[in-house]
N, C-alpha and C positions, 0 to 999 in steps of 0.2 A: 212226927212224920211230915206234917204240913209245913213246919218251919224248915226242915231239911230240904223239902221239895222246892220251897220258895228260894232258899239260899242257892241251891244248885241252878235253879232257873235264872237267877240274877247273874251268876257267874257265866252261864251259858250265853246269855245275852251280850256279855262283855267280850268273851273269847270268839264269838261268831259275829261280832259287831263290825263296824266300818274299818277299824285298824287292821283286823285280821284279814278281811276281804281285800283291803288295799295291799297288805303284805304278800298275800298269795298271788294276786294278779300282778302286782309290781315286780315280784321276783321272776315270775314267768316272762313278763315283758322285757325285763332287764336281760335275762338269759337269751331270749329270742333275738334281741338287738345285738348282743355280743356275738352271737353265732351267725349273724347276718341273715336271719330267716331260714337257715339251713334245715331245721326240722320240717318246715312246710315244703321247701324246694326238693328235699330228698325223700319225700313220702313214698314215691315209687320204688326207690332203692330199698327202703325199709320193708316194703311188701315182698320184694324179691328175696331179701335176706331171711325174712320169716319163712318163706316157702323152702328155701335151701336149708334152713335150720331145723327141719323136722327130724334129722338124725344127728347123732353125736359124731363128731370128727375123731379120727383115731388119735390125733396129737393134742386134742383139746382136753382141758381139765374142767371138772365140774360133775354134777350129779344128774342133771336133766337137760334135755335138748333145749336150745334157744326157743323153739316153738312151744314146748311144754312149760317153759319158764313164763312165757307171755300168757299162756292159757291159765296157769296157776294164778298169776296176777289178775287176769280178767275174771277168774272164778271168784275172787274176793271183791271185785268192783262191780261186775254186772249182777245186779240183785234188786233189792227193793227200791233203791234210788232210781233205777231206770224205769220202773213201773209206777210205784207210789210217789217217789220223789218228784218226778217230772209233773205229775198231776197236781201235787201240792204247790209246786212253783207256779203253775198256770193259775190255780185258784187264788193264791195269795198275792201274786205279782202281776197277773194278767198275761196275755199272749206275749208281751214284750220280754218276759222272763226267758223265753226260749232263745231270743237273740243274744242275751247276756250269757246264757249257757254255752252258746257257740263260741263266743269270745273267750270265755274261760277255757274251753277245750283247745282253742288254737294256741294260746300262750302256754297252756298246760302241757302241750306237746314238748315244748322246750324244757319245762321243769322235769317232766318224766324222763326225757332224754338225759339230762344232766344227772338225775338220780341214779340211773342205771350205769352210766359211765363211771361215776364215783363208786357205786356198789361193786362193780367188777374190778375197778382199778385199785381199791383199797381192801379187798376181801382177804380173809385168812382161812386157814385149814384148822379145824378143831381136833380134839383128841380122838374123835371117831373117824377122822379122815375126810370129813365133809367140808365143803366150801361154805363159809358163813360170811355174811356181809349185810349191808344196810346202813342207815344213818349212824347207828352206834359205832360201827367200825370205821366209817370214813370220817367221823368226828375224832375218834381216838387216834387214827393213823394219819390224818391229813390236817388237823387243826392245831394251833398252838396249845401247849399244855394248860394254859389258863382257862381254856374252853372245854377241856375234857370232861368236866362235870355234866356237860350237856348229853353225853353218851348214855350214862345210866338214867338220866332224867327221861330221855326219849324211850328207853327200854322199859322203864317203870310205867309210863303212861300207856305204852303200847300193850304191855302184858295185861294190865287191868282193863283197858278199853276193849280188848279183844273178847273178853268174856261177856261184854255187853253187846256191842254193836256187831261183833262177828260170830256170836254164839247164841245167847238167850233170845236176843231180839229176832234173829233169823229163824230160830226154832219156833218162836211165838207166831211169826208171820206165816210160816208154813201151816202150823196147827190151825190158825184162825181161818185161812183161806180154804183149807181142805174141809174144815167143819162147815163153813158157810156154803160151799158148793156141793159137798157130798155127804154131809152129816156125820163124818167120822169124829169120834170123841178126841179131844186134845191129847189125853194121856196115851191113847193108842198111837197117834201120829208121833208123839214124843218118843215112845219106845222104839218104833220102827226107825226113826231118824237116828236114835242113839246107836242101834245095831249097825246101821249103814255107815255111820261116821266111824265107829270102832273098827269095822272091817277095813276101812281105807287107812286109818291112822296107824294101824299095826305095821303097814309097809313103809311108813315114813314118807319123805319128800318124793321118792321115786314113784310110789303108788299114788300119791296125791297128784303128781304131774301126769301120770297115765290116765287117771280118771278125769282130771280137768281137760286133758288133751282130747278126750273122746266126748265128754258131755257138753263142754262150753261151746265148741263150734257147732255141734248139732242143734242145741237149743237156741243159740243165738241166731243161726240161719233160719230155723223154724219160726221164731218170733218175728224176725225181719220179714220173712215171706208173708206171714199173716198180716203184718202191718201194711205191707205193700198191697195186699188184697184189699184191705180196708181203704187205703188211699186210692186205689184204682176204682173202687165203687163210688167213692166220693170225689173223683177227679175234678169235677166241675167246681168244687169248693176250695181247691188248693190255692189258686191265685188270691182269693179273699183271705185265706188263712195266712199266707205269707205277707199280705198287706197288713194284717192285724199285728203280726210279729214285729215287722219293721216300724210300723207307725207307733205302737204302744211301747216300744223300747225307749222312745224319746218324748212321748206325750202321755198324759194320764189315760187310763182305760176307764170309761164310764160304766156305772152300774147298769146291769141288765139281767132280767130273769133272776136266777138264784146267785148271780155273781155280784159281789158287793162293791166292785170297782177297785182300782189300784193306782197309786201315784207312781211316777217314774222311779222314785227311790225304791219302792217295793219291787218293781220289776228287776232293777239292778241287784238289790240285796238277795232276793230269793233265787234269781237266775244264777248268780255267782255261787251262793251257798249250796244250792242243790246240785250245781254242776260239779263243784269240788267234792261234795259228799258222794256223788256218783262215781267220778273217775279217780278220786283220791290223789290227783296231781298236787304235789307239795306236802302231803301228809307224811310221806316217808315210808309207807307200807310196801308198795310195789317193789322197790329196790331190794328188799329182803329176799323176794323170790328170784329176781334177776341175778342176784349174786351167786345162785346155785347153778346157773346156766353153764353148759359145756362149751365154753369159748375162752380163748386167750386174748380176745380183742374187745376192750371196753366199748369202743365206738360202735362196732357192729351190733352189740347187744343194746346199746342206747337207741340205735335206729329201729331195732325191733320193739323195744320197750315203748317208744313214743306212739306206736300204733295202738296201744291199749287205750290211750285217751281218745284217739280218733274213732276207734271202733265203739267204745263205750258211749261217748257223748254225741259225736257228729252223726253216727249211724243209728245206734239203738235209741238214745234219748230223743233224737229228732223224729224217728218213726212214731214213738209214743206221743210226743207233743203234737205233731201234725195230725195224727189219727184222732186225738181228742178235739182239736180245733175244727177239723173238717166234718166231724160227726155232728157238731152243734151241741153236744151235751155239756160243754164246759161251763155253760151258764145254768146248769140244772140244779146246782147246790150240792152235788156230790163232791167227794174229795178223795185223795189218795188212790189206792188200788181199786176201790169201788168205782171211781170215775173212769179210770183206764178200762176196766172191765165193761162198763156201760158203753163206752165209746166203741169198743170192738164189737160188742153185741148189737149195737145200733147199726153197725155197718154190715155185718153178716151173721146169720144164725150159727150159734156155737162159738162165736168170738169170745164170749165171756169165759168159756172153758179153756180156751187157748191161753188167756191171761192167767187163769188159775194154775194151770200146769207149768207155765213159764215161771211164774213167781215161786212156785214150790221148788223147781229144779234150780233156779238161780240162787235161791236162799240156801239150798243144800250145798251148792258149790262154794258159796260164800263161807259157810261153816268150815269147809275143807281148807280154803285159801287162808282164812284168818287163823286157823289152828296152827299153820306153819309160821305165820307172822308171830303169834304169841309164843310159840315154842322157841323161836330164835331169840326173842326178847328175854325170856326166862333163862335160856342158856347163857346169854351174855351176862346176866346178873348173878346167876348161881352155879354155872358150870353144867357140863353134860349130864351129871347125875340127876339134875332136876327135870330132865326130859320125860322119863317114864311117869313120875307122879303128875306132871303137868298134863300129859295125855289122858290119864285117868280122870283128873278133875274136869278136863274139857268134855270128855264123853259123858260124865255124870251130870254136867250142867245142862245138857241138851234137853232131857225130859223135864227138868225143872223150869227151863225157859218156856217150854211148850205149854205149861199148865198154869203159869202165874201171870198176874197183871204187872206189866213192866214199865209203867210210865216213868218212875224215878230212875230205873236202871237205864232206860233209853236216854233220858236226859243227861245222866252222869256219863254214860259212854260217849254220847255226842260231844260233851264238854271235853273229855279226855282226848277224844279224837282230834279236836281242834288244837289242844295243847301239844299233841305230838308234832304238829306242824312247826311250832316255834323253833326248837333246836334244829330241825331239818332245814328250814329256810335259812337260818343263820349259817349253817354249814355250807349250803349250796352257794351262798353269796361269797363266802371266803374261798371256796374251791372253784369258783368260776374261771380263774386263770388256768387251772389244771384242765378243766373241761375244754376250754378253747384251744389250749396247746395240744391236747390229745386229738381233738377234731381236725385241726389244721394238719397235723402230722399224718393222720389217716387219709385225709382227702388228697394230700400231696403225694403220698405213696400210691394211692389208687390211680391218680392222674398220671404218674410216671409209668405205671404198669400198663395203663390203657393207651 
């Protein structure tokens, strides 16, 4: 087991190493330049389309509203990465890591936009009449035949990774934090989670979209408000926190207290890696949800989709990071969710419980969002008949994850998660002319009408 763990750890260090980080950032920057900065310039339009997309249009095809499609994607992305991942980035990379997370998010908006445009533009209708899409479909329908092998490659990585990073790891996180805060046994939390997940999955993507559309906005807003309260209480420390962020993005962070210090490379590495882990821009997961949106306009859905990266990293991750820095506990030696909890608790009484509840709800919605990703990957590989047994396995894996030690599973899932990005990034680079063409046509049409 130690040998296997060592082998996977070495592979993980390679796939999340400099080449992968350069590929993810480079693809996002390339797309942002080709689009002329449109994702940033049209942020307001995306927000308006999101608000208008709460209901399905009569002439639009798809299963869930554009709003619920985004909420389903956010359900899978807003989770442990926003609470534990940001804290880990600050501990390992110093305050400067937050700056590089912001950079990752800004170029990631272009990546997420392109993913959704391709997802809707190249989606299909399966035997059950559902709209299916994502990297495996825009690879198959948009790339030369010589590259079609990348489609099942992506689907295989996605199906396996989902059981780790989207299922057992999330269940384990919930069980651990509930046990720590309230003393509830892990097996009890696992059973409750299993029943809740089963109740939602029976209804398919429509039920997932409805639950995500209700839970994600409520919990995200509640968490953001709690974070703003913490920042308000520590308002005097905000200028210093921002100074630390921008200073240590380019200069080493010296050791102090329980903080071991960090080089600039560490700030860049952990900022980018945790940013990508959090918002999943470039990994190819979110476009699977956006392909089910009730829209006939790929560009409109792309404008809605890019908001996911903005909300996840620019808003939620920033609140977490600044709350940690302004509270002063980032040098305490704590790490992960425990550090975020300590930061909120140091700011106001009961803040630690807010983090506990948020982590539990976010992890639960991640379970739902990733169940849909895994289901679509399995369907692509084995057809619609594989959906019922997949759902059963997904539900049964929840209590297993809640009660086991998952170091190896986490490492393996994290590695496969990175490997998902490779075929997706290749596809986005090949399909960038399609994305630019669709964008220009949409903007020209909108300009003519306006």
